C-alpha positions as CSV (number, residue, x, y, z in Angstrom):
1,M,114.0,106.4,68.7
2,T,116.9,108.8,70.9
3,P,116.5,108.8,74.2
4,E,115.7,112.8,73.9
5,V,112.2,111.9,72.4
6,I,111.2,109.3,74.2
7,V,112.1,110.9,77.2
8,T,109.6,113.4,76.2
9,A,107.2,111.2,75.4
10,T,107.1,109.3,78.5
11,L,107.6,113.3,80.2
12,T,103.8,114.0,78.7
13,T,102.6,110.7,79.1
14,A,103.0,111.3,82.6
15,T,101.8,114.6,82.8
16,G,98.5,113.8,80.8
17,V,98.5,110.9,83.2
18,Y,98.1,113.0,86.5
19,A,95.5,115.7,84.6
20,L,93.3,113.0,83.9
21,A,94.0,111.8,87.6
22,C,93.4,114.9,88.9
23,W,90.2,115.5,87.0
24,V,88.7,112.1,87.3
25,R,89.5,111.8,91.2
26,P,90.3,116.0,92.6
27,F,90.6,114.1,96.1
28,G,93.3,112.1,97.0
29,R,94.0,110.5,100.5
30,C,95.8,112.9,103.1
31,R,99.4,111.9,103.4
32,A,99.7,113.1,106.5
33,C,97.3,110.9,108.3
34,S,97.0,107.9,105.2
35,G,93.8,108.4,104.6
36,T,92.6,107.3,108.4
37,G,91.7,111.3,109.8
38,V,93.5,110.7,112.8
39,R,97.3,110.7,114.1
40,R,99.1,110.5,117.2
41,T,100.4,112.7,119.1
42,V,104.4,112.8,119.8
43,L,104.5,113.1,124.0
44,L,101.9,110.9,125.4
45,R,100.9,109.5,121.7
46,T,96.9,110.0,122.3
47,V,94.7,110.7,119.6
48,T,94.2,113.3,117.9
49,T,92.1,114.6,114.4
50,C,94.5,115.2,111.9
51,R,95.8,118.9,111.5
52,R,95.8,119.0,107.6
53,C,93.1,117.3,106.3
54,K,90.9,118.1,109.7
55,G,89.8,114.5,109.7
56,A,88.3,114.1,105.9
57,R,90.4,111.9,105.3
58,L,90.7,113.7,101.9
59,R,92.7,117.3,100.5
60,L,92.7,118.4,96.9
61,R,95.5,117.5,94.4
62,I,98.5,119.7,94.1
63,G,97.2,119.4,90.5
64,R,94.0,120.8,90.9
65,R,94.3,123.5,93.2
66,I,96.4,125.5,90.4
67,Y,93.8,124.2,87.6
68,N,91.0,126.0,90.1
69,T,93.8,129.0,90.5
70,F,93.9,129.7,86.6
71,H,90.4,129.2,86.1
72,N,89.4,131.6,89.1
73,A,91.7,133.7,87.6
74,N,90.2,134.0,84.3
75,T,86.7,134.0,85.5
76,E,87.3,137.2,87.6
77,A,88.9,138.5,84.3
78,A,86.1,138.1,82.1
79,R,83.7,139.1,84.5
80,A,85.4,141.9,84.7
81,T,85.5,142.7,81.3
82,R,81.5,141.9,81.4
83,A,81.3,144.2,83.6
84,K,83.3,147.5,81.9
85,D,81.2,146.3,78.9
86,T,77.9,146.8,79.9
87,T,79.0,150.7,81.9
88,R,79.5,151.8,78.9
């Protein structure tokens, strides 16, 4: 096999695995708080809830966010098309 085929196969496999992970487990650990839900402030080292996940410890994966955006856009376009066809 040539190096181009190996790289292409590796990237395709990695993309497929990530897409499967986004479908099976759409939420991942928050990277800001490492999935604990709390963070220590720099000044005085007090404990506060994480601003990114708001204490939920999980965040929606980037791939799932992209999928949701395209899915919602497609749904809205189909709904608008159906609404336009029913008014005639």
